[in-house]
C-alpha positions as CSV (number, residue, x, y, z in Angstrom):
1,G,4.2,-11.0,29.0
2,K,3.2,-13.5,26.4
3,V,3.7,-13.0,22.8
4,V,0.9,-13.1,20.8
5,G,2.3,-13.0,17.6
6,T,5.4,-12.0,15.1
7,D,5.7,-11.2,11.6
8,P,9.4,-11.1,10.6
9,S,8.9,-9.3,7.8
10,T,7.8,-6.5,9.1
11,D,9.8,-6.7,12.1
12,L,6.6,-6.5,14.4
13,A,5.4,-8.6,17.6
14,V,2.6,-8.9,19.8
15,V,3.5,-9.4,23.2
16,K,0.4,-9.7,25.7
17,I,1.1,-8.4,29.0
18,E,-2.0,-10.2,32.4
19,G,-2.1,-8.0,35.6
20,S,-4.2,-4.7,36.0
21,D,-5.8,-2.9,33.3
22,D,-4.3,0.3,34.2
23,L,-1.1,0.3,32.8
24,P,0.1,3.6,31.4
25,V,0.0,3.2,27.6
26,A,1.1,5.2,25.0
27,S,-1.5,7.5,21.9
28,L,-0.9,6.5,19.0
29,G,-1.3,9.0,16.0
30,D,-2.1,9.5,12.4
31,S,1.4,8.3,10.2
32,D,-0.9,10.0,7.2
33,G,-1.2,13.4,8.1
34,L,2.5,13.7,8.8
35,Q,4.5,17.2,6.6
36,V,7.7,16.7,6.0
37,G,9.8,19.4,8.8
38,E,7.7,18.3,11.5
39,T,9.3,17.8,14.9
40,A,10.2,14.2,15.4
41,I,11.5,12.1,18.3
42,A,13.0,8.8,18.7
43,I,12.8,6.6,21.6
44,G,14.7,2.8,22.1
45,N,17.7,1.2,23.4
46,P,20.7,2.0,21.1
47,L,23.5,-1.0,21.8
48,G,21.6,-2.9,24.1
49,L,19.8,-1.8,28.5
50,E,23.3,0.2,29.2
51,F,21.6,2.8,27.0
52,Q,18.0,2.1,27.4
53,G,15.1,5.2,26.9
54,T,17.4,7.1,24.9
55,V,16.0,9.9,23.2
56,T,17.1,10.9,20.3
57,V,16.0,14.6,17.6
58,G,15.2,15.6,14.3
59,V,12.6,16.1,11.3
60,I,10.6,14.6,9.6
61,S,12.5,14.0,6.1
62,A,10.4,12.6,3.8
63,L,7.4,10.0,4.0
64,N,6.6,7.3,2.0
65,R,9.9,5.8,1.2
66,S,10.6,2.3,-0.7
67,L,14.1,1.1,0.4
68,D,16.0,-1.0,-2.8
69,D,13.1,-4.0,-2.9
70,I,10.4,-4.6,-4.8
71,D,8.5,-6.3,-3.5
72,Q,8.5,-3.9,-0.4
73,R,5.0,-4.3,1.0
74,F,5.0,-1.0,3.1
75,K,6.7,2.5,2.1
76,L,8.3,4.2,5.4
77,I,8.8,7.3,6.8
78,Q,12.5,8.7,7.0
79,T,14.1,10.6,9.5
80,D,17.2,12.3,10.9
81,A,16.3,11.1,14.3
82,A,19.5,9.6,15.2
83,I,18.4,5.2,14.8
84,N,20.6,3.3,15.8
85,P,21.5,-0.8,16.0
86,G,18.7,-1.3,19.2
87,N,16.2,1.1,18.3
88,S,14.5,-0.7,16.1
89,G,11.0,-1.8,17.8
90,G,11.6,1.6,19.7
91,A,8.2,4.8,19.3
92,L,8.7,7.6,16.9
93,V,6.7,10.0,18.4
94,T,5.9,14.0,16.8
95,A,6.6,16.6,19.1
96,D,2.9,15.9,21.1
97,G,3.8,12.5,22.2
98,K,1.7,11.1,19.3
99,V,3.5,7.6,18.1
100,V,3.6,8.0,14.5
101,G,5.8,5.0,13.4
102,I,8.3,2.0,14.9
103,N,11.6,2.4,14.2
104,S,13.2,-0.5,12.2
105,A,16.0,0.4,9.7
106,K,19.2,2.3,9.2
107,I,21.8,3.0,5.9
108,A,24.9,2.7,7.6
109,K,27.1,3.7,5.3
110,E,30.9,5.6,5.0
111,G,30.3,9.3,4.6
112,V,25.9,8.5,5.4
113,E,24.8,10.3,8.4
114,G,20.8,10.9,9.1
115,M,18.8,8.2,7.2
116,G,16.9,6.4,9.7
117,F,13.8,5.0,9.1
118,A,10.4,4.1,10.5
119,I,7.4,2.1,9.8
120,P,4.4,4.0,9.8
121,M,1.6,3.8,12.5
122,T,-1.3,2.9,9.1
123,T,0.6,0.0,8.4
124,V,1.8,-0.5,12.1
125,K,-2.4,-1.0,13.2
126,E,-2.4,-3.6,10.2
127,V,0.0,-5.9,11.3
128,V,-1.0,-5.7,15.3
129,D,-4.7,-6.2,14.7
130,E,-3.8,-9.2,12.7
131,L,-1.6,-10.5,14.6
132,I,-4.1,-10.1,17.3
133,A,-6.5,-11.7,15.0
134,S,-4.8,-14.7,14.7
135,G,-1.9,-15.0,15.4
136,H,0.5,-14.6,12.1
137,V,-0.1,-12.6,9.3
138,T,-1.5,-14.1,6.0
139,G,0.7,-14.0,2.5
140,R,1.7,-11.3,1.2
141,P,0.9,-10.6,-2.5
142,A,4.7,-10.6,-3.9
143,I,6.2,-10.5,-7.3
144,G,10.0,-12.2,-7.2
145,I,12.0,-8.5,-8.6
146,S,14.3,-6.7,-7.2
147,G,15.1,-3.5,-9.2
148,Y,16.1,0.2,-9.4
149,D,14.0,2.9,-10.7
150,I,15.1,4.8,-13.6
151,D,14.4,8.4,-13.0
152,S,14.2,11.2,-16.9
153,T,18.0,11.6,-16.1
154,R,19.0,7.9,-16.6
155,A,16.3,7.1,-19.0
156,S,17.9,10.6,-21.2
157,Y,21.5,9.7,-20.4
158,F,21.6,6.1,-21.5
159,N,18.6,6.6,-24.2
160,L,15.7,4.6,-22.1
161,P,12.1,4.3,-21.2
162,Q,11.8,5.6,-17.3
163,G,10.5,2.9,-15.6
164,V,12.4,0.2,-13.6
165,Y,15.2,-1.9,-14.1
166,V,14.8,-5.8,-13.0
167,S,18.6,-6.3,-11.1
168,S,17.2,-9.8,-11.0
169,V,14.9,-12.3,-10.6
170,D,14.3,-15.2,-7.6
171,P,13.5,-18.0,-9.9
172,A,10.6,-19.6,-7.9
173,S,8.2,-16.8,-8.5
174,D,6.3,-16.8,-11.1
175,A,8.2,-13.5,-12.5
176,Y,10.1,-16.1,-14.0
177,Q,8.3,-18.8,-14.9
178,Q,7.0,-15.8,-17.0
179,G,9.9,-15.6,-19.1
180,I,10.8,-12.0,-16.9
181,Q,15.3,-11.7,-17.3
182,A,17.2,-9.1,-15.5
183,G,18.0,-6.3,-18.1
184,D,14.4,-6.1,-18.2
185,I,12.7,-2.8,-17.4
186,I,9.1,-2.6,-16.2
187,T,7.6,0.5,-17.5
188,G,3.6,-0.3,-16.4
189,V,1.1,-2.3,-14.6
190,N,-2.3,-3.0,-15.8
191,G,-2.1,-0.7,-18.8
192,K,-0.6,1.9,-16.6
193,D,1.7,3.4,-17.0
194,I,5.2,3.4,-14.3
195,T,8.6,5.4,-13.1
196,S,9.2,3.7,-10.0
197,M,9.6,0.6,-7.6
198,T,6.7,3.0,-5.7
199,D,4.2,3.1,-8.4
200,I,4.0,-0.6,-8.5
201,N,4.0,-1.6,-5.3
202,E,0.7,1.2,-4.5
203,V,-1.3,-1.9,-7.5
204,K,0.3,-4.9,-5.8
205,N,-0.8,-3.9,-2.4
206,E,-4.2,-3.3,-3.2
207,L,-3.8,-6.9,-4.4
208,K,-4.3,-10.9,-2.6
209,V,-2.0,-13.7,-3.2
210,G,-3.1,-15.8,-6.3
211,D,-4.2,-11.9,-7.4
212,T,-2.8,-11.5,-11.5
213,M,-0.8,-8.2,-12.7
214,K,-0.3,-7.5,-16.2
215,L,3.3,-5.8,-16.5
216,T,4.7,-4.7,-19.7
217,I,7.7,-5.2,-20.2
218,Y,10.9,-3.4,-22.1
């Protein structure tokens, strides 16, 4: 196979295989139509080729998950189908065999089980199409901030507004140049109240590099 293009930020690549046109292919499904609780099947090579083709089964645990990074471009599918090192790049499929995601990550902490994540097929298609067309993915908008949500419970306990608590700011970012600091709380974007990093990403992901976002800061 020949590598057509890679995108490290999504851990995706396109490889072109020369030869026969009648190779077996998987059917792609609609990740936007997934429902929490439906069957999820993960296929991959956990721990390397010794365990290649391993199949694990679980359910779709949640949709539209973010992993503690305010500048994450895309939302993830959460599943309790066992995903281990080496599963990354493998398929997440529905009970009827439609590929709805690409296995990507897991939360590996003591006492934590059954929290694996996959890149939705909607996102995969966008990245793959761009890799095939140009061999790379064009620049993505980033604010330059990391943080976490202040939910209603935290807000009430600490007498703070709901929003996103800024835990760190990249010194090379425009956010830093504009004076945003760790400890700030983002409560709005473009005049609209927000309560989570997902809210911010929904606005940001509609923009292009060089566009402007107006943040409301507490």
